[in-house]
PDB file of N, CA, C and O in Angstrom:
ATOM      1  N   MET A   1     -11.594   8.601 -18.135  1.00  0.00           N
ATOM      2  CA  MET A   1     -12.049   8.213 -16.822  1.00  0.00           C
ATOM      3  C   MET A   1     -11.041   7.231 -16.209  1.00  0.00           C
ATOM      4  O   MET A   1     -10.606   6.282 -16.861  1.00  0.00           O
ATOM      5  N   ARG A   2     -10.686   7.476 -14.962  1.00  0.00           N
ATOM      6  CA  ARG A   2      -9.753   6.589 -14.262  1.00  0.00           C
ATOM      7  C   ARG A   2     -10.449   5.281 -13.913  1.00  0.00           C
ATOM      8  O   ARG A   2     -11.623   5.270 -13.543  1.00  0.00           O
ATOM      9  N   LYS A   3      -9.712   4.174 -14.035  1.00  0.00           N
ATOM     10  CA  LYS A   3     -10.242   2.864 -13.680  1.00  0.00           C
ATOM     11  C   LYS A   3      -9.337   2.246 -12.624  1.00  0.00           C
ATOM     12  O   LYS A   3      -8.129   2.482 -12.603  1.00  0.00           O
ATOM     13  N   PHE A   4      -9.941   1.453 -11.751  1.00  0.00           N
ATOM     14  CA  PHE A   4      -9.207   0.865 -10.639  1.00  0.00           C
ATOM     15  C   PHE A   4      -9.375  -0.646 -10.629  1.00  0.00           C
ATOM     16  O   PHE A   4     -10.333  -1.190 -11.178  1.00  0.00           O
ATOM     17  N   GLU A   5      -8.426  -1.304  -9.995  1.00  0.00           N
ATOM     18  CA  GLU A   5      -8.549  -2.730  -9.722  1.00  0.00           C
ATOM     19  C   GLU A   5      -8.357  -2.918  -8.225  1.00  0.00           C
ATOM     20  O   GLU A   5      -7.755  -2.085  -7.548  1.00  0.00           O
ATOM     21  N   TYR A   6      -8.883  -4.031  -7.722  1.00  0.00           N
ATOM     22  CA  TYR A   6      -8.913  -4.256  -6.279  1.00  0.00           C
ATOM     23  C   TYR A   6      -8.333  -5.617  -5.931  1.00  0.00           C
ATOM     24  O   TYR A   6      -8.409  -6.559  -6.720  1.00  0.00           O
ATOM     25  N   LYS A   7      -7.759  -5.707  -4.750  1.00  0.00           N
ATOM     26  CA  LYS A   7      -7.218  -6.952  -4.222  1.00  0.00           C
ATOM     27  C   LYS A   7      -7.824  -7.121  -2.831  1.00  0.00           C
ATOM     28  O   LYS A   7      -7.788  -6.196  -2.019  1.00  0.00           O
ATOM     29  N   LEU A   8      -8.385  -8.311  -2.553  1.00  0.00           N
ATOM     30  CA  LEU A   8      -9.017  -8.599  -1.271  1.00  0.00           C
ATOM     31  C   LEU A   8      -8.198  -9.644  -0.530  1.00  0.00           C
ATOM     32  O   LEU A   8      -7.685 -10.587  -1.133  1.00  0.00           O
ATOM     33  N   LEU A   9      -8.079  -9.469   0.778  1.00  0.00           N
ATOM     34  CA  LEU A   9      -7.275 -10.387   1.584  1.00  0.00           C
ATOM     35  C   LEU A   9      -7.962 -10.610   2.917  1.00  0.00           C
ATOM     36  O   LEU A   9      -8.381  -9.658   3.575  1.00  0.00           O
ATOM     37  N   THR A  10      -8.078 -11.875   3.316  1.00  0.00           N
ATOM     38  CA  THR A  10      -8.586 -12.231   4.639  1.00  0.00           C
ATOM     39  C   THR A  10      -7.433 -12.818   5.438  1.00  0.00           C
ATOM     40  O   THR A  10      -6.757 -13.741   4.984  1.00  0.00           O
ATOM     41  N   ILE A  11      -7.213 -12.276   6.629  1.00  0.00           N
ATOM     42  CA  ILE A  11      -6.094 -12.697   7.473  1.00  0.00           C
ATOM     43  C   ILE A  11      -6.655 -13.288   8.763  1.00  0.00           C
ATOM     44  O   ILE A  11      -7.324 -12.593   9.527  1.00  0.00           O
ATOM     45  N   ASN A  12      -6.387 -14.555   9.004  1.00  0.00           N
ATOM     46  CA  ASN A  12      -6.838 -15.223  10.221  1.00  0.00           C
ATOM     47  C   ASN A  12      -6.029 -14.713  11.401  1.00  0.00           C
ATOM     48  O   ASN A  12      -4.804 -14.618  11.324  1.00  0.00           O
ATOM     49  N   VAL A  13      -6.712 -14.383  12.498  1.00  0.00           N
ATOM     50  CA  VAL A  13      -6.051 -13.811  13.665  1.00  0.00           C
ATOM     51  C   VAL A  13      -5.021 -14.782  14.261  1.00  0.00           C
ATOM     52  O   VAL A  13      -4.018 -14.338  14.819  1.00  0.00           O
ATOM     53  N   ASN A  14      -5.248 -16.083  14.153  1.00  0.00           N
ATOM     54  CA  ASN A  14      -4.281 -17.061  14.670  1.00  0.00           C
ATOM     55  C   ASN A  14      -2.948 -16.989  13.936  1.00  0.00           C
ATOM     56  O   ASN A  14      -1.894 -17.220  14.528  1.00  0.00           O
ATOM     57  N   HIS A  15      -2.996 -16.669  12.648  1.00  0.00           N
ATOM     58  CA  HIS A  15      -1.756 -16.531  11.883  1.00  0.00           C
ATOM     59  C   HIS A  15      -0.942 -15.331  12.360  1.00  0.00           C
ATOM     60  O   HIS A  15       0.288 -15.358  12.326  1.00  0.00           O
ATOM     61  N   LEU A  16      -1.627 -14.280  12.804  1.00  0.00           N
ATOM     62  CA  LEU A  16      -0.930 -13.071  13.237  1.00  0.00           C
ATOM     63  C   LEU A  16      -0.092 -13.292  14.484  1.00  0.00           C
ATOM     64  O   LEU A  16       0.790 -12.488  14.787  1.00  0.00           O
ATOM     65  N   LYS A  17      -0.356 -14.369  15.212  1.00  0.00           N
ATOM     66  CA  LYS A  17       0.407 -14.686  16.418  1.00  0.00           C
ATOM     67  C   LYS A  17       1.761 -15.319  16.084  1.00  0.00           C
ATOM     68  O   LYS A  17       2.620 -15.442  16.957  1.00  0.00           O
ATOM     69  N   LYS A  18       1.950 -15.718  14.830  1.00  0.00           N
ATOM     70  CA  LYS A  18       3.181 -16.382  14.407  1.00  0.00           C
ATOM     71  C   LYS A  18       4.138 -15.353  13.802  1.00  0.00           C
ATOM     72  O   LYS A  18       3.796 -14.660  12.844  1.00  0.00           O
ATOM     73  N   GLU A  19       5.326 -15.265  14.368  1.00  0.00           N
ATOM     74  CA  GLU A  19       6.299 -14.265  13.920  1.00  0.00           C
ATOM     75  C   GLU A  19       6.644 -14.438  12.439  1.00  0.00           C
ATOM     76  O   GLU A  19       6.765 -13.452  11.712  1.00  0.00           O
ATOM     77  N   LYS A  20       6.800 -15.678  11.994  1.00  0.00           N
ATOM     78  CA  LYS A  20       7.150 -15.926  10.587  1.00  0.00           C
ATOM     79  C   LYS A  20       6.061 -15.378   9.664  1.00  0.00           C
ATOM     80  O   LYS A  20       6.365 -14.790   8.626  1.00  0.00           O
ATOM     81  N   PHE A  21       4.804 -15.568  10.038  1.00  0.00           N
ATOM     82  CA  PHE A  21       3.698 -15.057   9.233  1.00  0.00           C
ATOM     83  C   PHE A  21       3.723 -13.537   9.182  1.00  0.00           C
ATOM     84  O   PHE A  21       3.502 -12.947   8.125  1.00  0.00           O
ATOM     85  N   GLN A  22       3.992 -12.898  10.321  1.00  0.00           N
ATOM     86  CA  GLN A  22       4.047 -11.435  10.368  1.00  0.00           C
ATOM     87  C   GLN A  22       5.136 -10.909   9.438  1.00  0.00           C
ATOM     88  O   GLN A  22       4.936  -9.912   8.746  1.00  0.00           O
ATOM     89  N   ILE A  23       6.274 -11.573   9.423  1.00  0.00           N
ATOM     90  CA  ILE A  23       7.371 -11.159   8.544  1.00  0.00           C
ATOM     91  C   ILE A  23       6.966 -11.314   7.084  1.00  0.00           C
ATOM     92  O   ILE A  23       7.196 -10.421   6.270  1.00  0.00           O
ATOM     93  N   GLU A  24       6.357 -12.459   6.757  1.00  0.00           N
ATOM     94  CA  GLU A  24       5.905 -12.696   5.377  1.00  0.00           C
ATOM     95  C   GLU A  24       4.837 -11.687   4.963  1.00  0.00           C
ATOM     96  O   GLU A  24       4.837 -11.209   3.828  1.00  0.00           O
ATOM     97  N   LEU A  25       3.933 -11.366   5.879  1.00  0.00           N
ATOM     98  CA  LEU A  25       2.879 -10.397   5.575  1.00  0.00           C
ATOM     99  C   LEU A  25       3.468  -9.009   5.342  1.00  0.00           C
ATOM    100  O   LEU A  25       3.054  -8.300   4.424  1.00  0.00           O
ATOM    101  N   ASP A  26       4.432  -8.625   6.171  1.00  0.00           N
ATOM    102  CA  ASP A  26       5.100  -7.335   5.998  1.00  0.00           C
ATOM    103  C   ASP A  26       5.788  -7.271   4.637  1.00  0.00           C
ATOM    104  O   ASP A  26       5.696  -6.259   3.943  1.00  0.00           O
ATOM    105  N   GLU A  27       6.471  -8.341   4.253  1.00  0.00           N
ATOM    106  CA  GLU A  27       7.148  -8.375   2.947  1.00  0.00           C
ATOM    107  C   GLU A  27       6.133  -8.263   1.813  1.00  0.00           C
ATOM    108  O   GLU A  27       6.366  -7.560   0.829  1.00  0.00           O
ATOM    109  N   LYS A  28       5.006  -8.960   1.957  1.00  0.00           N
ATOM    110  CA  LYS A  28       3.970  -8.920   0.922  1.00  0.00           C
ATOM    111  C   LYS A  28       3.377  -7.515   0.815  1.00  0.00           C
ATOM    112  O   LYS A  28       3.184  -7.012  -0.291  1.00  0.00           O
ATOM    113  N   PHE A  29       3.082  -6.869   1.961  1.00  0.00           N
ATOM    114  CA  PHE A  29       2.531  -5.519   1.931  1.00  0.00           C
ATOM    115  C   PHE A  29       3.530  -4.541   1.310  1.00  0.00           C
ATOM    116  O   PHE A  29       3.131  -3.652   0.558  1.00  0.00           O
ATOM    117  N   GLN A  30       4.817  -4.693   1.611  1.00  0.00           N
ATOM    118  CA  GLN A  30       5.845  -3.829   1.023  1.00  0.00           C
ATOM    119  C   GLN A  30       5.879  -4.015  -0.493  1.00  0.00           C
ATOM    120  O   GLN A  30       5.953  -3.041  -1.241  1.00  0.00           O
ATOM    121  N   LYS A  31       5.823  -5.267  -0.941  1.00  0.00           N
ATOM    122  CA  LYS A  31       5.846  -5.577  -2.378  1.00  0.00           C
ATOM    123  C   LYS A  31       4.634  -4.959  -3.069  1.00  0.00           C
ATOM    124  O   LYS A  31       4.764  -4.324  -4.115  1.00  0.00           O
ATOM    125  N   TRP A  32       3.460  -5.148  -2.479  1.00  0.00           N
ATOM    126  CA  TRP A  32       2.254  -4.597  -3.089  1.00  0.00           C
ATOM    127  C   TRP A  32       2.293  -3.078  -3.120  1.00  0.00           C
ATOM    128  O   TRP A  32       1.849  -2.472  -4.095  1.00  0.00           O
ATOM    129  N   GLY A  33       2.815  -2.453  -2.072  1.00  0.00           N
ATOM    130  CA  GLY A  33       2.950  -1.000  -2.057  1.00  0.00           C
ATOM    131  C   GLY A  33       3.847  -0.512  -3.184  1.00  0.00           C
ATOM    132  O   GLY A  33       3.553   0.492  -3.833  1.00  0.00           O
ATOM    133  N   ASN A  34       4.948  -1.232  -3.413  1.00  0.00           N
ATOM    134  CA  ASN A  34       5.855  -0.881  -4.512  1.00  0.00           C
ATOM    135  C   ASN A  34       5.214  -1.077  -5.874  1.00  0.00           C
ATOM    136  O   ASN A  34       5.617  -0.447  -6.852  1.00  0.00           O
ATOM    137  N   GLU A  35       4.214  -1.952  -5.942  1.00  0.00           N
ATOM    138  CA  GLU A  35       3.487  -2.196  -7.196  1.00  0.00           C
ATOM    139  C   GLU A  35       2.315  -1.235  -7.364  1.00  0.00           C
ATOM    140  O   GLU A  35       1.577  -1.327  -8.344  1.00  0.00           O
ATOM    141  N   GLY A  36       2.136  -0.306  -6.410  1.00  0.00           N
ATOM    142  CA  GLY A  36       1.086   0.700  -6.533  1.00  0.00           C
ATOM    143  C   GLY A  36      -0.194   0.393  -5.777  1.00  0.00           C
ATOM    144  O   GLY A  36      -1.149   1.166  -5.849  1.00  0.00           O
ATOM    145  N   TRP A  37      -0.234  -0.730  -5.045  1.00  0.00           N
ATOM    146  CA  TRP A  37      -1.426  -1.067  -4.272  1.00  0.00           C
ATOM    147  C   TRP A  37      -1.475  -0.231  -2.997  1.00  0.00           C
ATOM    148  O   TRP A  37      -0.463  -0.057  -2.317  1.00  0.00           O
ATOM    149  N   GLU A  38      -2.654   0.281  -2.685  1.00  0.00           N
ATOM    150  CA  GLU A  38      -2.871   1.079  -1.476  1.00  0.00           C
ATOM    151  C   GLU A  38      -3.924   0.378  -0.614  1.00  0.00           C
ATOM    152  O   GLU A  38      -4.994   0.020  -1.106  1.00  0.00           O
ATOM    153  N   LEU A  39      -3.619   0.185   0.671  1.00  0.00           N
ATOM    154  CA  LEU A  39      -4.592  -0.377   1.600  1.00  0.00           C
ATOM    155  C   LEU A  39      -5.640   0.695   1.879  1.00  0.00           C
ATOM    156  O   LEU A  39      -5.330   1.738   2.453  1.00  0.00           O
ATOM    157  N   ILE A  40      -6.881   0.435   1.471  1.00  0.00           N
ATOM    158  CA  ILE A  40      -7.919   1.459   1.628  1.00  0.00           C
ATOM    159  C   ILE A  40      -8.900   1.146   2.745  1.00  0.00           C
ATOM    160  O   ILE A  40      -9.619   2.032   3.206  1.00  0.00           O
ATOM    161  N   LYS A  41      -8.938  -0.117   3.187  1.00  0.00           N
ATOM    162  CA  LYS A  41      -9.872  -0.464   4.260  1.00  0.00           C
ATOM    163  C   LYS A  41      -9.437  -1.765   4.902  1.00  0.00           C
ATOM    164  O   LYS A  41      -8.999  -2.697   4.227  1.00  0.00           O
ATOM    165  N   MET A  42      -9.566  -1.811   6.222  1.00  0.00           N
ATOM    166  CA  MET A  42      -9.299  -3.043   6.956  1.00  0.00           C
ATOM    167  C   MET A  42     -10.299  -3.124   8.097  1.00  0.00           C
ATOM    168  O   MET A  42     -10.420  -2.192   8.892  1.00  0.00           O
ATOM    169  N   GLU A  43     -11.014  -4.240   8.177  1.00  0.00           N
ATOM    170  CA  GLU A  43     -12.034  -4.423   9.205  1.00  0.00           C
ATOM    171  C   GLU A  43     -11.878  -5.778   9.857  1.00  0.00           C
ATOM    172  O   GLU A  43     -11.409  -6.731   9.235  1.00  0.00           O
ATOM    173  N   SER A  44     -12.271  -5.853  11.102  1.00  0.00           N
ATOM    174  CA  SER A  44     -12.255  -7.137  11.796  1.00  0.00           C
ATOM    175  C   SER A  44     -13.540  -7.903  11.476  1.00  0.00           C
ATOM    176  O   SER A  44     -14.603  -7.318  11.267  1.00  0.00           O
ATOM    177  N   ILE A  45     -13.407  -9.218  11.445  1.00  0.00           N
ATOM    178  CA  ILE A  45     -14.546 -10.110  11.271  1.00  0.00           C
ATOM    179  C   ILE A  45     -14.719 -10.818  12.614  1.00  0.00           C
ATOM    180  O   ILE A  45     -13.819 -11.518  13.078  1.00  0.00           O
ATOM    181  N   THR A  46     -15.881 -10.627  13.229  1.00  0.00           N
ATOM    182  CA  THR A  46     -16.098 -11.151  14.580  1.00  0.00           C
ATOM    183  C   THR A  46     -17.173 -12.236  14.582  1.00  0.00           C
ATOM    184  O   THR A  46     -17.941 -12.384  13.631  1.00  0.00           O
ATOM    185  N   SER A  47     -17.200 -12.979  15.669  1.00  0.00           N
ATOM    186  CA  SER A  47     -18.261 -13.963  15.872  1.00  0.00           C
ATOM    187  C   SER A  47     -18.681 -13.924  17.332  1.00  0.00           C
ATOM    188  O   SER A  47     -17.922 -13.494  18.201  1.00  0.00           O
ATOM    189  N   GLY A  48     -19.888 -14.375  17.588  1.00  0.00           N
ATOM    190  CA  GLY A  48     -20.394 -14.414  18.945  1.00  0.00           C
ATOM    191  C   GLY A  48     -20.818 -13.047  19.424  1.00  0.00           C
ATOM    192  O   GLY A  48     -20.536 -12.039  18.776  1.00  0.00           O
ATOM    193  N   GLY A  49     -21.484 -13.007  20.540  1.00  0.00           N
ATOM    194  CA  GLY A  49     -21.893 -11.737  21.129  1.00  0.00           C
ATOM    195  C   GLY A  49     -23.016 -11.075  20.347  1.00  0.00           C
ATOM    196  O   GLY A  49     -23.350 -11.470  19.230  1.00  0.00           O
ATOM    197  N   MET A  50     -23.577 -10.071  20.967  1.00  0.00           N
ATOM    198  CA  MET A  50     -24.631  -9.303  20.317  1.00  0.00           C
ATOM    199  C   MET A  50     -24.224  -7.846  20.330  1.00  0.00           C
ATOM    200  O   MET A  50     -23.923  -7.285  21.384  1.00  0.00           O
ATOM    201  N   PHE A  51     -24.216  -7.246  19.181  1.00  0.00           N
ATOM    202  CA  PHE A  51     -23.779  -5.857  19.034  1.00  0.00           C
ATOM    203  C   PHE A  51     -22.383  -5.672  19.629  1.00  0.00           C
ATOM    204  O   PHE A  51     -22.108  -4.687  20.314  1.00  0.00           O
ATOM    205  N   PHE A  52     -21.518  -6.630  19.354  1.00  0.00           N
ATOM    206  CA  PHE A  52     -20.100  -6.617  19.729  1.00  0.00           C
ATOM    207  C   PHE A  52     -19.849  -6.812  21.227  1.00  0.00           C
ATOM    208  O   PHE A  52     -18.704  -6.675  21.658  1.00  0.00           O
ATOM    209  N   HIS A  53     -20.852  -7.122  22.031  1.00  0.00           N
ATOM    210  CA  HIS A  53     -20.648  -7.446  23.449  1.00  0.00           C
ATOM    211  C   HIS A  53     -20.283  -8.922  23.532  1.00  0.00           C
ATOM    212  O   HIS A  53     -21.111  -9.785  23.240  1.00  0.00           O
ATOM    213  N   GLY A  54     -19.058  -9.212  23.925  1.00  0.00           N
ATOM    214  CA  GLY A  54     -18.611 -10.588  24.015  1.00  0.00           C
ATOM    215  C   GLY A  54     -18.189 -11.175  22.687  1.00  0.00           C
ATOM    216  O   GLY A  54     -17.956 -12.380  22.591  1.00  0.00           O
ATOM    217  N   ALA A  55     -18.087 -10.364  21.678  1.00  0.00           N
ATOM    218  CA  ALA A  55     -17.678 -10.845  20.357  1.00  0.00           C
ATOM    219  C   ALA A  55     -16.184 -11.130  20.341  1.00  0.00           C
ATOM    220  O   ALA A  55     -15.410 -10.515  21.075  1.00  0.00           O
ATOM    221  N   THR A  56     -15.794 -12.070  19.494  1.00  0.00           N
ATOM    222  CA  THR A  56     -14.396 -12.453  19.339  1.00  0.00           C
ATOM    223  C   THR A  56     -13.954 -12.186  17.910  1.00  0.00           C
ATOM    224  O   THR A  56     -14.635 -12.577  16.962  1.00  0.00           O
ATOM    225  N   THR A  57     -12.820 -11.523  17.756  1.00  0.00           N
ATOM    226  CA  THR A  57     -12.276 -11.282  16.420  1.00  0.00           C
ATOM    227  C   THR A  57     -11.633 -12.565  15.918  1.00  0.00           C
ATOM    228  O   THR A  57     -10.746 -13.118  16.568  1.00  0.00           O
ATOM    229  N   GLU A  58     -12.084 -13.036  14.755  1.00  0.00           N
ATOM    230  CA  GLU A  58     -11.556 -14.257  14.153  1.00  0.00           C
ATOM    231  C   GLU A  58     -10.563 -13.955  13.041  1.00  0.00           C
ATOM    232  O   GLU A  58      -9.596 -14.690  12.842  1.00  0.00           O
ATOM    233  N   SER A  59     -10.811 -12.868  12.320  1.00  0.00           N
ATOM    234  CA  SER A  59      -9.950 -12.537  11.199  1.00  0.00           C
ATOM    235  C   SER A  59     -10.112 -11.064  10.836  1.00  0.00           C
ATOM    236  O   SER A  59     -10.946 -10.348  11.390  1.00  0.00           O
ATOM    237  N   PHE A  60      -9.289 -10.645   9.894  1.00  0.00           N
ATOM    238  CA  PHE A  60      -9.357  -9.280   9.380  1.00  0.00           C
ATOM    239  C   PHE A  60      -9.530  -9.347   7.870  1.00  0.00           C
ATOM    240  O   PHE A  60      -8.982 -10.227   7.206  1.00  0.00           O
ATOM    241  N   PHE A  61     -10.290  -8.417   7.348  1.00  0.00           N
ATOM    242  CA  PHE A  61     -10.556  -8.325   5.917  1.00  0.00           C
ATOM    243  C   PHE A  61      -9.924  -7.033   5.412  1.00  0.00           C
ATOM    244  O   PHE A  61     -10.246  -5.948   5.899  1.00  0.00           O
ATOM    245  N   ALA A  62      -9.037  -7.147   4.449  1.00  0.00           N
ATOM    246  CA  ALA A  62      -8.322  -5.976   3.926  1.00  0.00           C
ATOM    247  C   ALA A  62      -8.656  -5.784   2.442  1.00  0.00           C
ATOM    248  O   ALA A  62      -8.786  -6.750   1.690  1.00  0.00           O
ATOM    249  N   VAL A  63      -8.789  -4.531   2.046  1.00  0.00           N
ATOM    250  CA  VAL A  63      -9.069  -4.180   0.654  1.00  0.00           C
ATOM    251  C   VAL A  63      -7.955  -3.250   0.165  1.00  0.00           C
ATOM    252  O   VAL A  63      -7.657  -2.228   0.783  1.00  0.00           O
ATOM    253  N   PHE A  64      -7.358  -3.629  -0.946  1.00  0.00           N
ATOM    254  CA  PHE A  64      -6.308  -2.822  -1.582  1.00  0.00           C
ATOM    255  C   PHE A  64      -6.835  -2.339  -2.931  1.00  0.00           C
ATOM    256  O   PHE A  64      -7.662  -2.993  -3.566  1.00  0.00           O
ATOM    257  N   LYS A  65      -6.336  -1.181  -3.348  1.00  0.00           N
ATOM    258  CA  LYS A  65      -6.796  -0.577  -4.601  1.00  0.00           C
ATOM    259  C   LYS A  65      -5.601   0.041  -5.309  1.00  0.00           C
ATOM    260  O   LYS A  65      -4.685   0.566  -4.675  1.00  0.00           O
ATOM    261  N   ARG A  66      -5.627  -0.031  -6.634  1.00  0.00           N
ATOM    262  CA  ARG A  66      -4.651   0.710  -7.438  1.00  0.00           C
ATOM    263  C   ARG A  66      -5.291   1.059  -8.779  1.00  0.00           C
ATOM    264  O   ARG A  66      -6.223   0.407  -9.247  1.00  0.00           O
ATOM    265  N   GLU A  67      -4.756   2.098  -9.359  1.00  0.00           N
ATOM    266  CA  GLU A  67      -5.249   2.504 -10.670  1.00  0.00           C
ATOM    267  C   GLU A  67      -4.779   1.484 -11.706  1.00  0.00           C
ATOM    268  O   GLU A  67      -3.635   1.030 -11.672  1.00  0.00           O
ATOM    269  N   LYS A  68      -5.676   1.132 -12.625  1.00  0.00           N
ATOM    270  CA  LYS A  68      -5.327   0.162 -13.666  1.00  0.00           C
ATOM    271  C   LYS A  68      -4.204   0.732 -14.521  1.00  0.00           C
ATOM    272  O   LYS A  68      -4.221   1.902 -14.901  1.00  0.00           O
ATOM    273  N   LEU A  69      -3.241  -0.113 -14.810  1.00  0.00           N
ATOM    274  CA  LEU A  69      -2.093   0.314 -15.612  1.00  0.00           C
ATOM    275  C   LEU A  69      -2.396   0.266 -17.088  1.00  0.00           C
ATOM    276  O   LEU A  69      -1.536   0.594 -17.905  1.00  0.00           O
TER     277      LEU A  69
END
């Protein structure tokens, strides 16, 4: 039976506005991809509003998966 391991990451939207952070994040995603990690889900985390009317995205939640070595 195949077994998997998971990596969870929360990214604050304010950090995404910084070019240096974007470069570091790209390098990290490239490194993880080379290590066999696959991004399987990414969702926004919002606050305020009702049923997403007037809601504000505060961060993103990412889930990576790879088969256990």
